[in-house]
C-alpha positions as CSV (number, residue, x, y, z in Angstrom):
1,X,-35.9,-76.0,1.7
2,X,-37.5,-72.8,1.8
3,X,-40.4,-72.1,4.5
4,X,-42.9,-71.5,1.8
5,X,-42.2,-74.4,-0.3
6,X,-45.2,-76.4,-1.0
7,X,-44.1,-80.5,0.2
8,X,-45.8,-81.8,-2.8
9,X,-43.8,-79.9,-5.5
10,X,-41.7,-81.8,-7.7
11,X,-39.2,-79.9,-10.4
12,X,-39.5,-83.1,-12.7
13,X,-43.5,-82.9,-12.7
14,X,-44.4,-79.3,-11.7
15,X,-43.7,-76.3,-13.8
16,X,-42.0,-73.4,-12.1
17,X,-39.5,-70.3,-12.9
18,X,-36.1,-70.1,-12.3
19,X,-34.0,-67.0,-12.4
20,X,-31.1,-66.5,-14.5
21,X,-28.6,-63.8,-12.6
22,X,-26.4,-63.2,-15.6
23,X,-29.2,-62.1,-17.7
24,X,-31.6,-60.8,-15.1
25,X,-34.5,-62.9,-16.3
26,X,-36.6,-65.9,-15.5
27,X,-36.9,-69.2,-17.5
28,X,-40.3,-71.3,-17.4
29,X,-39.7,-75.2,-16.7
30,X,-42.1,-77.4,-17.9
31,X,-40.7,-80.7,-17.5
32,X,-43.8,-82.8,-17.5
33,X,-44.2,-81.4,-21.4
34,X,-41.2,-84.3,-22.3
35,X,-44.4,-86.7,-22.0
36,X,-46.1,-85.3,-25.0
37,X,-45.8,-87.0,-28.3
38,X,-43.5,-85.3,-31.2
39,X,-45.1,-85.1,-34.5
40,X,-43.2,-82.2,-35.7
41,X,-40.2,-81.3,-37.8
42,X,-37.2,-83.9,-37.9
43,X,-34.0,-82.6,-38.9
44,X,-31.5,-84.7,-41.2
45,X,-29.0,-86.2,-39.4
46,X,-25.4,-84.9,-39.5
47,X,-23.3,-85.9,-42.2
48,X,-20.8,-88.7,-40.9
49,X,-18.8,-89.4,-43.5
50,X,-16.4,-86.2,-44.4
51,X,-13.3,-86.4,-46.3
52,X,-10.3,-85.6,-44.7
53,X,-9.1,-83.4,-47.6
54,X,-11.4,-82.0,-50.1
55,X,-10.1,-80.0,-52.6
56,X,-13.1,-78.0,-53.0
57,X,-13.3,-76.7,-49.6
58,X,-11.9,-73.4,-49.1
59,X,-10.6,-73.8,-45.2
60,X,-8.6,-77.0,-46.5
61,X,-4.7,-76.5,-46.4
62,X,-3.2,-75.2,-50.1
63,X,-6.5,-74.6,-51.2
64,X,-7.9,-71.1,-52.8
65,X,-10.5,-69.1,-51.0
66,X,-13.2,-66.9,-52.2
67,X,-10.8,-63.7,-52.1
68,X,-8.5,-65.4,-54.1
69,X,-5.9,-66.2,-51.2
70,X,-4.1,-69.5,-51.2
71,X,-4.1,-71.3,-47.7
72,X,-0.9,-72.4,-46.3
73,X,-0.1,-76.0,-45.9
74,X,-0.8,-75.5,-42.4
75,X,-0.6,-78.5,-39.8
76,X,-1.8,-76.9,-36.7
77,X,-4.0,-74.1,-36.3
78,X,-4.6,-71.3,-39.0
79,X,-6.2,-67.7,-38.5
80,X,-6.9,-65.7,-41.5
81,X,-8.9,-62.3,-41.9
82,X,-12.8,-63.4,-42.6
83,X,-13.6,-63.3,-46.6
84,X,-16.9,-62.1,-45.5
85,X,-16.5,-59.8,-42.5
86,X,-19.8,-58.8,-40.3
87,X,-17.5,-55.8,-39.3
88,X,-14.6,-53.8,-40.6
89,X,-12.2,-51.5,-39.4
90,X,-12.7,-48.1,-41.4
91,X,-16.5,-47.9,-41.6
92,X,-18.1,-44.4,-41.8
93,X,-20.0,-42.8,-38.8
94,X,-23.4,-42.5,-39.2
95,X,-23.4,-39.2,-37.2
96,X,-25.4,-38.4,-33.9
97,X,-27.9,-35.7,-35.4
98,X,-30.8,-38.4,-35.0
99,X,-34.4,-38.7,-33.9
100,X,-34.4,-40.7,-30.6
101,X,-36.6,-43.4,-32.4
102,X,-34.2,-43.5,-35.2
103,X,-31.0,-43.9,-33.6
104,X,-27.7,-45.4,-35.3
105,X,-24.1,-45.5,-34.1
106,X,-20.8,-46.3,-35.3
107,X,-19.8,-49.9,-35.5
108,X,-16.2,-50.9,-36.3
109,X,-14.2,-54.1,-36.2
110,X,-12.2,-57.2,-37.7
111,X,-13.6,-60.6,-38.0
112,X,-11.2,-63.3,-38.5
113,X,-11.4,-67.4,-39.0
114,X,-9.5,-69.7,-37.1
115,X,-9.0,-73.4,-38.1
116,X,-8.6,-75.8,-35.4
117,X,-6.6,-78.6,-37.3
118,X,-5.7,-79.3,-41.0
119,X,-7.8,-82.3,-41.3
120,X,-11.8,-81.8,-42.2
121,X,-12.8,-85.1,-40.8
122,X,-11.8,-84.4,-37.0
123,X,-13.9,-82.5,-34.5
124,X,-12.6,-80.9,-31.1
125,X,-13.6,-84.3,-29.0
126,X,-11.5,-86.4,-31.6
127,X,-8.6,-84.2,-31.5
128,X,-5.9,-85.0,-29.4
129,X,-5.4,-82.8,-25.8
130,X,-2.2,-81.5,-27.3
131,X,-3.7,-80.2,-30.3
132,X,-6.8,-78.9,-28.3
133,X,-4.2,-76.9,-26.1
134,X,-2.9,-75.3,-29.4
135,X,-6.3,-74.1,-30.1
136,X,-6.6,-72.6,-26.6
137,X,-3.1,-71.3,-26.7
138,X,-4.2,-69.3,-30.0
139,X,-7.5,-68.1,-28.7
140,X,-5.4,-66.3,-25.8
141,X,-3.3,-64.8,-28.4
142,X,-5.9,-63.6,-30.8
143,X,-7.6,-62.0,-27.6
144,X,-4.4,-60.3,-26.4
145,X,-3.8,-58.9,-30.1
146,X,-7.3,-57.9,-30.8
147,X,-8.1,-56.7,-27.2
148,X,-5.2,-54.3,-27.0
149,X,-7.5,-52.1,-29.3
150,X,-11.0,-53.2,-28.9
151,X,-13.5,-53.3,-26.0
152,X,-15.1,-56.6,-27.0
153,X,-13.3,-60.0,-28.8
154,X,-15.9,-62.5,-29.2
155,X,-14.5,-65.9,-29.7
156,X,-17.3,-68.6,-31.0
157,X,-17.9,-71.8,-32.7
158,X,-20.9,-72.6,-34.5
159,X,-20.9,-76.5,-35.0
160,X,-22.9,-78.3,-37.5
161,X,-25.5,-77.2,-40.4
162,X,-28.2,-77.2,-37.8
163,X,-26.2,-74.2,-36.1
164,X,-25.8,-72.6,-39.5
165,X,-22.3,-73.6,-40.1
166,X,-21.7,-73.5,-43.9
167,X,-18.4,-75.6,-43.6
168,X,-17.7,-79.1,-41.7
169,X,-13.6,-78.4,-41.5
170,X,-13.3,-77.8,-37.6
171,X,-13.2,-74.0,-37.3
172,X,-14.3,-71.0,-35.1
173,X,-14.5,-67.0,-35.4
174,X,-13.5,-64.4,-33.8
175,X,-15.2,-60.9,-34.2
176,X,-13.6,-57.8,-32.3
177,X,-16.1,-54.6,-32.2
178,X,-15.8,-51.5,-31.2
179,X,-18.5,-51.5,-28.8
180,X,-20.0,-53.8,-26.2
181,X,-22.4,-56.2,-27.8
182,X,-26.0,-56.6,-26.0
183,X,-25.3,-60.1,-24.3
184,X,-22.2,-59.0,-22.6
185,X,-23.3,-55.7,-21.9
186,X,-25.9,-57.3,-20.0
187,X,-23.7,-59.7,-18.3
188,X,-21.5,-57.0,-17.4
189,X,-24.5,-55.0,-15.7
190,X,-25.3,-58.1,-13.7
191,X,-22.3,-59.2,-12.4
192,X,-21.2,-55.6,-11.2
193,X,-24.2,-55.4,-9.3
194,X,-23.9,-58.9,-7.7
195,X,-20.1,-58.0,-7.0
196,X,-21.5,-54.5,-5.4
197,X,-24.2,-56.2,-3.3
198,X,-22.2,-59.5,-2.2
199,X,-18.6,-58.6,-2.3
200,X,-17.6,-61.8,-4.4
201,X,-18.1,-62.1,-8.3
202,X,-21.2,-63.7,-9.3
203,X,-19.8,-66.8,-11.0
204,X,-17.1,-67.6,-8.3
205,X,-19.3,-67.7,-6.0
206,X,-21.8,-70.0,-8.2
207,X,-19.2,-72.5,-9.1
208,X,-18.4,-73.0,-5.4
209,X,-22.3,-73.7,-4.7
210,X,-22.7,-76.1,-7.7
211,X,-19.3,-78.0,-6.9
212,X,-20.8,-78.4,-3.4
213,X,-24.2,-79.7,-4.8
214,X,-23.1,-81.9,-7.4
215,X,-26.9,-82.4,-8.9
216,X,-26.2,-80.2,-12.2
217,X,-22.4,-81.1,-12.4
218,X,-21.4,-82.9,-15.8
219,X,-17.6,-83.2,-15.7
220,X,-15.1,-81.5,-13.4
221,X,-11.2,-81.5,-12.5
222,X,-9.0,-79.3,-10.4
223,X,-9.1,-76.4,-12.7
224,X,-12.6,-76.5,-14.1
225,X,-16.1,-77.2,-13.8
226,X,-18.9,-78.0,-16.4
227,X,-22.4,-77.6,-15.4
228,X,-26.0,-77.6,-16.7
229,X,-26.9,-74.1,-15.3
230,X,-29.7,-73.9,-12.8
231,X,-31.3,-71.6,-15.2
232,X,-30.4,-73.4,-18.7
233,X,-32.8,-72.8,-21.5
234,X,-31.5,-74.9,-24.1
235,X,-32.1,-79.0,-23.1
236,X,-28.3,-79.7,-22.9
237,X,-27.1,-76.3,-22.3
238,X,-23.6,-76.3,-20.3
239,X,-21.7,-73.4,-18.3
240,X,-17.7,-73.9,-18.5
241,X,-16.2,-72.4,-15.4
242,X,-12.6,-72.0,-13.7
243,X,-12.3,-72.7,-10.3
244,X,-10.1,-69.7,-9.3
245,X,-11.1,-65.9,-10.3
246,X,-9.8,-65.4,-13.9
247,X,-10.9,-62.4,-15.9
248,X,-9.7,-63.4,-19.6
249,X,-8.4,-66.3,-21.4
250,X,-5.2,-65.3,-21.8
251,X,-4.6,-65.0,-18.0
252,X,-4.6,-69.1,-17.9
253,X,-1.4,-70.7,-16.7
254,X,0.1,-73.7,-18.8
255,X,-1.4,-76.1,-16.0
256,X,-4.8,-74.3,-16.4
257,X,-4.7,-74.5,-20.4
258,X,-3.8,-78.2,-20.1
259,X,-6.8,-78.8,-17.8
260,X,-9.1,-76.9,-19.8
261,X,-8.2,-78.9,-23.0
262,X,-8.9,-82.0,-21.0
263,X,-12.4,-81.2,-19.9
264,X,-13.4,-79.7,-23.4
265,X,-12.7,-83.0,-24.5
266,X,-14.3,-84.9,-21.7
267,X,-17.7,-82.7,-22.2
268,X,-17.7,-82.6,-26.0
269,X,-17.2,-86.4,-26.1
270,X,-20.4,-86.6,-23.9
271,X,-22.2,-84.6,-26.4
272,X,-21.4,-86.5,-29.2
273,X,-22.2,-89.9,-27.3
274,X,-25.5,-88.7,-26.0
275,X,-27.0,-89.5,-29.6
276,X,-24.1,-90.8,-31.3
277,X,-23.9,-88.0,-33.8
278,X,-21.4,-84.9,-34.3
279,X,-23.3,-82.7,-31.8
280,X,-24.4,-79.5,-33.0
281,X,-23.7,-76.4,-30.9
282,X,-23.0,-72.7,-30.8
283,X,-20.5,-71.8,-28.3
284,X,-18.4,-68.9,-26.9
285,X,-16.0,-67.6,-24.6
286,X,-17.0,-64.4,-22.2
287,X,-14.6,-62.5,-20.0
288,X,-13.9,-59.0,-19.1
289,X,-13.9,-56.4,-21.8
290,X,-10.6,-55.2,-23.4
291,X,-9.3,-52.4,-25.3
292,X,-10.1,-49.2,-23.1
293,X,-11.8,-51.4,-20.4
294,X,-8.3,-53.0,-19.5
295,X,-7.6,-50.0,-17.5
296,X,-10.7,-50.4,-15.2
297,X,-11.5,-52.7,-12.5
298,X,-13.3,-55.5,-13.7
299,X,-13.0,-57.5,-10.5
300,X,-16.7,-58.3,-10.8
301,X,-16.1,-60.4,-14.3
302,X,-15.4,-64.1,-14.2
303,X,-14.4,-66.1,-17.6
304,X,-16.5,-68.6,-18.6
305,X,-17.8,-70.5,-22.0
306,X,-21.3,-71.2,-23.0
307,X,-22.6,-73.9,-24.7
308,X,-25.7,-74.1,-26.6
309,X,-26.6,-77.2,-28.1
310,X,-30.2,-77.2,-29.8
311,X,-30.9,-81.2,-29.7
312,X,-33.6,-82.4,-27.5
313,X,-35.2,-85.7,-27.9
314,X,-33.0,-87.3,-30.5
315,X,-29.9,-86.6,-33.2
316,X,-33.2,-85.3,-35.4
317,X,-35.2,-83.4,-32.9
318,X,-34.3,-80.2,-31.9
319,X,-36.0,-77.5,-29.7
320,X,-37.7,-74.3,-31.4
321,X,-37.4,-71.0,-29.9
322,X,-40.5,-69.7,-31.2
323,X,-44.0,-68.5,-30.2
324,X,-44.0,-68.3,-26.4
325,X,-40.3,-68.0,-26.1
326,X,-40.2,-65.1,-28.8
327,X,-43.1,-63.1,-27.6
328,X,-43.3,-64.1,-23.5
329,X,-39.8,-65.7,-21.9
330,X,-37.4,-68.5,-22.6
331,X,-39.1,-72.1,-21.7
332,X,-37.6,-75.3,-21.3
333,X,-39.1,-79.0,-20.9
334,X,-36.3,-81.1,-19.5
335,X,-35.0,-80.0,-16.2
336,X,-31.5,-79.0,-15.9
337,X,-30.5,-81.9,-13.3
338,X,-32.1,-84.0,-15.6
339,X,-29.9,-83.3,-18.5
340,X,-26.8,-83.2,-16.2
341,X,-27.3,-86.6,-15.1
342,X,-27.9,-87.9,-18.5
343,X,-24.7,-86.3,-19.7
344,X,-22.8,-87.1,-16.7
345,X,-23.8,-90.8,-16.8
346,X,-22.5,-91.4,-20.6
347,X,-19.2,-93.0,-21.2
348,X,-15.9,-91.2,-21.6
349,X,-14.9,-93.2,-24.7
350,X,-15.8,-91.6,-28.0
351,X,-18.4,-93.5,-29.9
352,X,-16.5,-93.3,-32.7
353,X,-13.2,-94.9,-31.0
354,X,-15.2,-97.2,-29.7
355,X,-16.5,-98.6,-33.0
356,X,-13.2,-98.4,-34.5
357,X,-11.9,-100.6,-31.8
358,X,-14.6,-103.0,-32.1
359,X,-14.1,-103.2,-35.9
360,X,-10.3,-104.1,-35.0
361,X,-10.8,-106.5,-32.7
362,X,-13.4,-108.1,-35.0
363,X,-10.5,-108.1,-37.7
364,X,-8.2,-110.2,-35.6
């Protein structure tokens, strides 16, 4: 306890600020607000009955996409060029003769879509560990391929209609860009400054501290740690960290990919079990920049994945980033410690697996 901390302070009852060293900003924590009644917007629960194969779904094996391309009859992962890319490799340069208040720069890149599985009615927590390993292997392969040219390769998954996902088929996206986007640029600056001052990567030291404290740990194994970060903004936000110093996902050993698949399945099962729905989230991987940055010293970086789920009180009530969050600073109600405890105490068996098992027992 710091010497100037008020002994009456209780983080579960009293508002306070927490520093996010990855973004160099502060988050307002107001746990007492969880007591207020909710009469706001209620979302439609996620669709639970999705067909395994839909002849109208452009991501299913053998179906025709908007481009006219026909998907192969794939039985594992499947990667293709996004039919509606936000980045293209041959976009013209807007030029440099501009007023300082009206600046533009060239933006080039490629966008890919990656299907995790041929079935539309499964998600990562319902897939076998061996199937998740194939997803991780493909992520590493794509990073290596696109990272040979582009300085940033963003692997991300939007899961659920609440997160703007337009297709229930299990998939993610990969956008490679000729520039370093805003979020990784800030993370690069913050990690570099911390490394120069402390001589150890920020997230390597952070993982050690969290592994000792335990209070924000959700799941862990010999290679990986999942925590609700001390500075979390979203109610059940988590940070997935390797225990050893690793710059990029393609540097993971076979053993680390195996244990990563296991901990991803654990975490995402707990997410689904929280409100017994297919839990919506946006997630993505951050690692050291690639392309021309491969020759640089990126020792300050540490590979990690962010999970940002919006749900707060139930399957139908989400957190909104509006008002104060948009105009002043990020704010959360539930403390990270409370969120971690709730997730940590959830069962390891997926609620759908349990329901199927109970139905089978009743039939016997």
